[in-house]
N, C-alpha and C positions, 0 to 999 in steps of 0.2 A: 497678364505675369502669373506663371502658376505657382503654386506653392512648391518649396520641395517635397521628394521622399524621402520619407523619414528611413535613416539608415538601417543596416542590418544589424543590429548589436545587442540582442537578446540570447544568450547559451543556455541551451539545453543540456546540460552533463549527467552520463546517465553509467556507472558503473558496469562491466559485462559480466552478467553470470556471477554476481558478486559473490556468494557465501562460496560457488565452486571455486571462484578465481582464489579467494583468498586460500583455500584447502590447497588448490596447485599453487601457489608461490612459496606456502608453509614448507611444503612437501615436496621437493624437487621429483621425489618414483612418479610423482602423479600429473607431470605435464605432458601435455600432447596427447594425455590417455583420457578416455570418458569418466568422470567421474558423476556420481548421484550422492547429493548430500542430504541425510534422511533416515529413516529406520520403515515403517510401515507405510510412509506416504513419502514421495519426492519434493522435498523444500526447495532444494535448486539442482541444476545440471548443468555439466560443462558443455561447450559448443561442439566438443568429440560425441556427449553423447543426445544433445539434441540433433544433431544431423543424423542421428538414427533413430529419430522420432522420440526420444524421452521428452514427457513436459511436466510441468508441475500442474496442479497437485496430483500426479498420476499416482497409481497402489504401485509399491514397489517390485512384488510380483509381476505386472505387466511391464512394468520398465525393465525388469532385466530379461526380461520374455524377449522384449524389442532389442535389446544389448545385454546381453550374455556375458561380455568381457568386463562392463563397466565396474569400476572399483567404488563400492558404497563405504560411505564414511560417516560418522555421527557428527551432528551440526555443535558448533563449539560458538554459542553467542557473545562470549566475553571478547572471541578474537574478531569477529563481524564487529564489535562493537568498538574497539581499539582502530581497526582498519578505518571505520567510517568517519569517527576524530579526525583520523590525521589528515585524510580526504577533505574534509569540511573546515579544517586548518588552511588548506591549499585556496579552497575556493574564496576564503574570507580574506586573505593576503592578496588574492586577486584583485578582488573588487570588494566593497564594502555592501552593495544591493546583490543579497542574495537570496533566496526563497527557497527553501528545505522543503523537500516533498516527502521524502522518506530517507532512510538513512543510504540509499545510494544512488540517490539521483538529486537535482537542485537546478533551478534557474538562476544565470547571473546576469544583470545587466552592467553592460561596460562601456554605455554613451558616456561621452566626455572622457575618455581616457586614452584617445589617438596620441596626444600630444607625451605621456607619460610612458604607454606603453605599446605603442602601435596600433594598426588596425584591430577591427575584432577576429579576422581569419587569424591573425598573428600572436593574439592572446589566446585562442581558442588551441593554437597548437604548442606554446607554451604550455598552456596547463594542461593538455594531455602529455608533454614531457616529463611536467614535475609530477604528475601525478604515478608515471611508469616509473619515475627514477627515486623518489621520497616515499612513494605507499606502495611500492611493486606492483600495481595493478594496471588491468587494462582498463582504458574507460571510452567513450565515445560521444563526440559532441554534434552538437544542430547548432546552424547561428542563422538565425532568422530576424527581419523585421518584428514579428510578434512571439507573444510564447508557443501559441498551438504550432505553428510551421518549424519553430525550432525544436519544439517535443517530436514533430513526425522527422523531421531532418536525421536527429540523432538515432531514432529508431532504423530510419533506411541505412544510417551508416555504420550499424552494425553489422559486425563483432570489431571492435578495436578500429573506429573510423571517426572522420570528420568530414560534416558536409556544410557548404555556405549555401542557403537559398539567396542569391539577388534580389532586389525588391522589383526589379523588371522582370522577373521570371519565377514568380512564386505560382499564377497559376500554372504553366507550362510543366512545374514540380508538381504542381498537388493533383488536377486535375486526373492525370491515369491512374493516379494510384486505387486499389480498393476500397470499399468505403468502409471497410471496418480501420481505418485508419483515424477516422472521425471520431475525435470526443465525443460519446453519447450512444456510438453504433455498436452494441452488445450483439450476441447470438440474437435477441428475439427480433431486433431491428433490421439486423442484417438480413435475417429469413424473409423478412416482410418485403424489405426493399430487392431482393432476388426475386420473389415472386413476378414482381413488375418488371422485370431484369434491368434493373439497376445494380450493377456489379461496380461499376468505378464513381468518383467523386465526379467527374467532369459530366456524367450522365444526370447525376443528384443536380448539379448546379443548374443546367440545362432545364430540368420540370420547372423550375419557378417556385417562388415561396409559396402562394395559393395553392399549388396542387399537393406541393409537401405538407403543408398544414392540415390539407384535408387527410392525408392517408395517416401522417403519423401523430397529428394533434398541433395544437397551435405553438405550446412549450418547444417542441422537440423540431418541428417543422421549421420553425422561425432559427431555432439555432444552429441545425444541422447546415441550412440554408445559408447564413452567415457564414458558418466556416468553410464553406465549399467555395465561397468566395474569398477567402483568407483574409477575413475580417474578424478581428479579435482585438477587442480596445483595452483589455486586460493589461497592467501594469506588474511587472515583479513586486512582492509585496515583503519587506523584510519582516513584518511585524505580523505575518497571518498567524492566525490563533485556530487551532485543528478543529474542525468540527463537528469529530465523534473519534472515538477511542473504542478499539476493542482487543481482543484477542482469541483465539482457539485452539482447540487440544485436537491432536490428528490420533485416531484411536485403532487403527487397524481392520483387519478383518476378523477378529477371533469377536464371538457374541460377547455382549456385555450388559450385565444383570442392571436392573433399576438403581441400585445402590452406590455401584461402581459411577454410573452416568451422571445419578443426582452428585453425586462427591466431586466429579472432576466440574461440574456447572458452578458448585461451590466454592473450587479453586479460582476458576476464569473472574467469578463475580466477585472475591475478593482483591484480588488482583488488581482490577479494575477500579474499584471503590478507591485503593489506595492511591493509584495514578490517578483519578479525579482529583481527592483529597488535597495530593501533592502539586496540582496544577492551579489551586484555588476558583474549580469550576464545579458545577451541579448540571445531573441532566433529568428531562423529564421523559426521555423516550429510551427503553429495553427492548435490543431486539437479539432474538436468537436465531442462530444459523445453524442450519443441519445438514450434513452430507449423507446418504443413506448407503448400503451394502450393492444396489445397481445404479451407484453415482447420479442418482437422482439427487435434487435439494430443495428445501423447502425453508423458507423465512416467516418466524412469527416475530409479531412486535407489540408492545403497549405504550400508549403514552399516558403518564400522570397526572394529574389537576396540579400538583406542586413540582417543581423540580426538588431532587436530591442529592446528598454524596454520602447517604447511610448505607452502611454496607448490610444490611440488614434488611431496610426496604428491596435494595438492588435485587438480593438474591428472592427473596419472598416473589417479587414479581418475574425472577429470571424460571422460577419453580414452575408459579403457574405457567408460563407459557411452555415451558418445559411438559407439563400435565396436557394440554392440548395436543402434543406429537407424540404422545406414547403410542398411540394406535400404530401408527406410521411407522414407529422405531421398530417396534414388536413383528410389522408384517415385515418390513423391508432388511431391517441391521440399520448399525449408525456406525459409523466410518468416519466421522469428524464433528464436535461440535464448537461453535464458535460463537461468543456473546460481544455486543456492542452496545456503546452507550450514546447517545446521538442527543439533538435540541442542547446542546451544550449552551451553560450561560455563567456568567460569573458567580462565582459565592459571596454572601454575604462579608465573611470573612474570611478567608482562607484557613482551613484544616476544621472548621468550627462542621459539625455534624447536625443536618436538617432534620426533623422530627419527624416521622412517618405521617399519612396520613389519618386524618381524626383528632390530631394531637397529642396521640399516645404516645411516650417515650419511648425511645429504641429498647430494647433488650439490654441489661447491663451489662451481659457478659460480651453481647455482638459489640456495643460500644466501645467496653473497653480492650477487644480484641482490634478494633479500627484503629484505635489510639495507639497501641504497642508495635501495630505496622507501620503506623506512621512514622513512627519514634526511630524505630530499629531498622526499618526497611519490610517490606513486601514478604519476604523469605525466611524470616526469621519466628513467624508464629504461623503456622499451620493448620489445617484441621486432622481431627484424631481419624477422622474417613480417607485423609487421603496418605497417610505411615502406608510406606510402603509402596506406593503408587507414584508419589510424586506430584509437584503442580504442574507437569508438564512444561512444554518448551516456552520461556519468557523471549519472544522476539525484541532485539533489540528495536527502539521509534527514536524518531526526533521529540525531546521536550517540548511542550506548549510554549509557541514563542519563538520558534527556530533557534536554540541554544547549540551549544553539542550534543551529537547524537549520544544516547546512554542506553544500559539494558533496561 
């Protein structure tokens, strides 16, 4: 007697071109027209603009060359946060088993709801109808036995579609797809696979695990081989905590002075420190991400001996990383600066500032500013160097622990 095959009852719901869809929803004049959200850099593009080659994070000038008829609108982060909250309320009303991935996508586990709500496919249909009717937004949903397949299915279903992958047809669905659909296959890995003539997932699966590990390394080889055979044991995790937090600032093509760049870095550091302390977390690794004028990128990181949630130490570490990259910035120009905090752990006490390395107390002014931001909000206290420049866009994020999305 064979075991029953698990039901395809995991949904991946993904709002379509989220920022641009909110703009088209709120302004009827934009509907059916190519829309670009952003200023110097494309933050989002409607499907009408994507059809003409516009992508994120493309430079706005390049985007308008590809799509001169596009309508460019400034981002409205508070509107996107409100829309996200409305959609997540629908998710949680559908099932208590919701794992938010970002403000515009989530996994939903609908196992055991057949008697109450119907089949997983019927639940997915109802979910899409509610999001359209109550939030006014298009959403694509993939339904499958595993999280990986559900996410791939929602991507294939876009825009504004629904795709169910039956358990007995998983490999028929998966193997013809390009290898780029596999989690973990970015530009570098894809190029390496293409060098060996591997462009489809089925071709990768046929190689065998040993060949893949010798080609890509043990961890990547085992991971991709398992996914190529639709093996993904992960469950929908309603209490998943964020592994990293980050923020970035698009700078456009205009040359920036060292003082301007340092001011933007300070603003990012202040913002992330506030979020870190608000979540009761500390970090050990600071990661600086840069995009240059020639569209090349660089990443610099430093892992500290002790974890911290203190703004002064975070900024000091970020500045040291920036100093390492300044020769490249002077040579190529800088169009985007981003900062991420990783290797997160629980703070000894939420909101308590950690002393910098060596036991020296944090500067009194920095500690006071941290406390003011934590009490009154990140945007209530900004550095003098940012006056007239602003702190940049604060992208809405899911709060730590999968609560309602916020700003």
